[in-house]
N, C-alpha and C positions, 0 to 999 in steps of 0.2 A: 320200863326206861326209867332211870336213873337221873339224876339231875346233872353227873357227869355227861352220860351220853347226849341229853337235852343241849348242855352246852357247846358240847364239841358238836354236835349236830347242827347248831346255827352259827357257829364260826364259820364250818364248811360251806354252810350255803351263802352265808356273806359273801365269803371269798367270790364264788360263782356265778351268786346274783345280786350280788352288791348288798351294801348296808341298807341304803334308804327302800330298794326291794323288802327286804326281809322284816325290817322293822314295821313297813306298811302291810304286808303281810300278818302279823301278831295283832297289830291293833283292826284291822279289817277283820278279822278271826274272832276275836273278843268282841266286837261290835254288832257282829251277826244275830240276828234274831228270827225264827223263823217259828210258825203256829203251828200248835200239834191239834189234829182231829179229834175231837171227842170219839166219833164214832170207830176211829182205828183200837179202841180198847173196849168195847163193848161185844154185844151179841153176833153184830153186823160182819158179814164175812163167812168164808167157809162153804159157801156156798157149790164148790166140784164136789164138798166131801159132806153132803148133805148137812145136819146139824151140828159137826166137827167143832166145838170152843177148846181151844189150849187153856191147860192148868191155869186157874187163877185169874179168868177174863173178866171184866168187870160188868156187875149185872144191874148197878143204876148210875144216875148221874152224879153223885156223892163218891161212886168208888173208882170210877172215870178221872175226876179232878184229884182225889187223894194221886191216883197213878202220874198223872200228868205234874203233880208237884213235884213229887219223888222226881220224875224224870230230869224237871227243871233244876230240884238239887244238885245233880249229879252232874250237870253240862252248862248251867248258867243261860242257857236258852230256853225257849219254849214258855215262857211266862203268859205269852196271850193263847187262849182256847179258840180253835174255830169249831163252831155247832152248827148244827141240821134243826131247823125250827122242828120238824113234826117228828124227829126223834128226840130232841131235847128239850122244845117247850111245846108241849101237846098233852093232851087228857088221853083224845082217842084216834090219833094217827091222823085224822083228816082237817083240824083245825090248830090256827098256832094259838098260846096264849101269852099273851104279854104279862101276865103275874108270874105265871113261872118262871120266865125269863129273868125277874127281877130275882126272882129266889135263888137262881143259878147264879146271877153274878154277884149275891152276897156269898154266896156259898164259894165262890173264886176266891175273893179276896180275904176271907178267914183262910183261906190255904195259899195265899199269898200269889194270887192269880189273878190275871185279868179278862176279859172277856173279848174273843178275835172277830174276825170276821163271820158274820150272820149270814147263813146259807139258807134259802126257802127251799124245798122238798118237791121236787114236782115229779118224784118217780113212783110213789106209794099208790094205793090203792084209790081208783078213780083217775089214773093218767094213763089207762089202756090206749086210748086213742088220742094220746097227745095230753099236755097241759094249757099252755097257749095258744095250739094247734088245733084244740081239740075243736069239733062241728059242735059240741054242746055250750052253749052261753052260758051256762050256769057255772058249768067246768069252767070255765076261762075265768070266771068270773070268781071266784072260790081261790083260784092262784092268782090274780089278780092284787085280792083281798091279800094273802097270805106274802108277796111282795110288798105293798105296802108295809105292812105288818114288820118284815126284816127291816124294811128302811127304819122305822122308827125305833125298832130295838137297837140297829145299830147305831143309832145317834146317842140316844138316851143311855144306853148300857153299855154297846160296845168300843171298838176303835172306829166306827164309823165309815166302816169297809162292808159292803154288800157284795156277796159272791152268786152269780148265775148261773147254774148249768141244768139245760133241759134235755131231757131224753125224747125230745117228740122226734119223729121222722116215719120209716115206713119198712117195711119188709119186701115188699114185691112192686114191680112196677105198675101202676093201675090203681094200688091203694088208696093213695092221694095224690090232689092235684098241687103239686111241687110248688108251683106261682103261687098261688092262694095260702098254703099254709105259711111261705114267708111272709107274705103279706100281713098273715092274720099277728103272725111272731112279732112283726115290727108293731103293728101296731097295740098290740096288749104291750110290749116294751113301753111305749111312748104313754098310752095310758097309766101303766105303773109308775114312771120315772114323774111324771108329772107331781107326781103325791109321794115322792119319795123326797125327804128334808135335803135341801140342795148343799147341805155340807158333807151329805153323805158319797163316796166313791163306788160307783156302780160297776163291778167287773163282771164281763160276758164271756162265759168261757164256750168252748167249743169244742166238737171229737168225732171223729171222722168217720166214726160207725160204732152201733152196738149201743143202744141194743136193737135200733134199726139194722139191717143190713143192706137194704136197697138205698136209703137216704136217711140223710140226719139234717133236720132244718137248719142247723148252724154247725155245719161241717170241717171248717178250716177259719184260719186267723182273718180271712181278708174278711167273711162274712161277718164275724163281732166285729171286726174293726168298720166295718159299715154300719152296722149297728150302732154301735158306742157313736159314730158320729154323727147320726140321725138323731139322737139322745140328747146330747149338749157337754159340756165342758167338762163335768162331773162322771162321766160312763168313760172306761177303757175296756181292755183285753185282759183276759185271763188265759195263762197258757198252761196247761197240762201236758208235762214232757210223755205221760202214754196217750195222749189222745190222737196220734199220729200214723200214719202210713211207715212201715219201716221205712228205717235210709232217709228219710225227711231231713233235711239239715236245717234244726230248730235254731242254731244259733244264729242261724242269717235270718229267721223269725224274727229274735230276739233284737238284733242289730239295726234289723228296718224298724221298728217299731220306737225304738231310741230314737231314730232318726227322726222319727215323725213327732216326737217328743209326747208319745202317746203314754198316759199314765194307765198302770198296765201291773198285775199278779202272775206270781208265779206257783204251780203245784209240782211239789217233788214228788218224784217215785221211779220205780225201774219197771218194765214190761220186758217179758221176753214172748210173750203170744198174742194174746189182741187185747188185752188191758192193762191197768197200770195198778194192779195191786200188790207187786211188790215193794220189799223195801229199798230204798235207797244204795246205787252203788258206785264207788270211787273208780267212774272210770272215764275214759277219755272225754268221750261225749260231756259229761256233763262238767268238767275241767274248763271245755271249749266254752260251753255255754257262759260257766263264770265268768270267763276272760269278757266274753262282751259285757255283759253286767259291771263287773268290775270298770273296766274302759267308758263304759256309757253313765258311770258317776251313778247308779242306779240302786246299789247296795247299800249305802247309809246317804245324809243329809235328806236337804230339802226335796230332793226328786225319787227318793228312795222307793220302790216299787213294793210291794205286798207280797210275803213269802208263806210259804205254808206247805207242811209235808200231807200229802191226798194218797195215803193206801189204808187197805183195807185185808190185812193179813188173813190168810185161807188155813195155813198148818202152822206156822211157825208162832213163836212165843212172840205175844202182842209188844212187849216192853223190851223185849230183846231186840226186836223189829225196829223200833223207833229210836233207841239208842244207836242200832246202829246205821240207821237213816242220820241222824243227827252228826256222828262220826265219820260218815263219808261227805255228808254236805260242806263240814270243817276242813276236811282235808282236800276234795274238791278244790274250793275257796281259795283255800293256802296256795293251792298249783296254779290257779290262777292270777292269784296276786304277784307272784315273784316275775312274771314273763315280763323279759325286758321290751317294753315294744320301740324304744329310743333305737337298741340296735336293730330289731328287726324293720323298723323304717330303714334305716339305711343301706339294709340288704335289698327291699322291695325295690329303693330307688336306682340299686345296681343293677338291677333284675336277676339278682340271685337267687332263684324259686327256690332250690331245694336247700341251700343254707339258712332262709327265712324258716321253710318247715323245720329243719333239725333244730334251730335254735327257740321254735316254740316248742317242739316236742320236751326238748331239754327239761322244760319246766312241767309242760302239762304229762308228760308220762313219766321222764326217768329220772325227775328229781324224789330224793327221798324228803317230803316236808312234814313228817310226824312231829320232828321237834319245835318247829313253826305251832302246830298244833298244841304237842304240850306245852309251851311256851305262855301261850296264850290261856293255857286253863289254869296256868300255876295264876299268873296274874288276874283271874278272875277269880281265884280262890275256890276252884271248884276240880273235883280230883283228875287227874294227867290222863288216867284210862276209867272212863264213867262205866264201860262193860264189866270189867273185871270189879269194880268196887260196887255195882250189882249184884252179880255173883256172889259177893264177900258179906253184903247186907245183910240177908237172911228176908229181904222182902218179899223174895219171891216163896219163900215157906210159910209168910205170913198172909198174903192173899189168898196161896190155894186154902186157906182155913176160912175166911172170911165169909 
């Protein structure tokens, strides 16, 4: 993409979608920030392929942060690093360690990064019968203490966001008491929340199934919403794109939560099967979701939601996947930002259903908005094509020999 092509493309888009919308799209792509998960770069993942890890994967937290810093230098986003307590802040994989978190924060700062969302880890050794719903009081207490520690780390070292996802559920009818499991979950959350600093935003994630194939104690956004409301004003819902049945209208969930003025977060990924491990794709669904986020004024500003990539690559190169995800998010965001909502409103008033749909699709499907993303990158002082720049940088060869 040369500068002449970008300039010509911008002019064409302004003619079709209006100068104001295109300028707004450039600005919003420039300002969009998404957290990079530390676990996307390490040995985690590849479960369907045994112990396979792609060449150059990060073997420790220092290498993970080196990779994220390089990604940030190519994209201008990803300055915040999302972490998991028992992967990143633990000596034994059982207990969190505040002193290690302090060291990781320092390692981030040395690389021009910041600690982002802190995630307690509820799904490793000891969670076979659940974490917050475990019949073992000592097990529940261990996870509650880890959650409280996560809140302390989030406030004192991170960006004051705590992300909670629980694997708790069951494989067969009769395995657990569904009502009792929900009550235990709620009680443990309340117990934890009381001891989490009030400045911390606690986001409760949900997942329709897996690892429990019969029941998941927090299976949908409604359950997360109810639990968040039971905690207090600094609790909200964490939406993960891959945590729904196929065909779920996720943008409607987004619109509903915005209408309810709920503080939320969003995990970006793409799933084709039954989980959320794939890199983000710039498809129509992603553009529709971003349209609701843009229209709801939660991308930037006072009511900004928390955004993070959540993927754990199996076969693909980890850095390629993350660069592709960031690129896909920026493309989808640009499409959403150029939708002419004012014109669509007039078509709605006249009950012009198909024309409203066609006008919406002109932006979210048909428009070539690559010049907008390219211009945003030029103005941020980062490469127009971060993937190509990465391939030419020699970084892959470097990390394969580290």
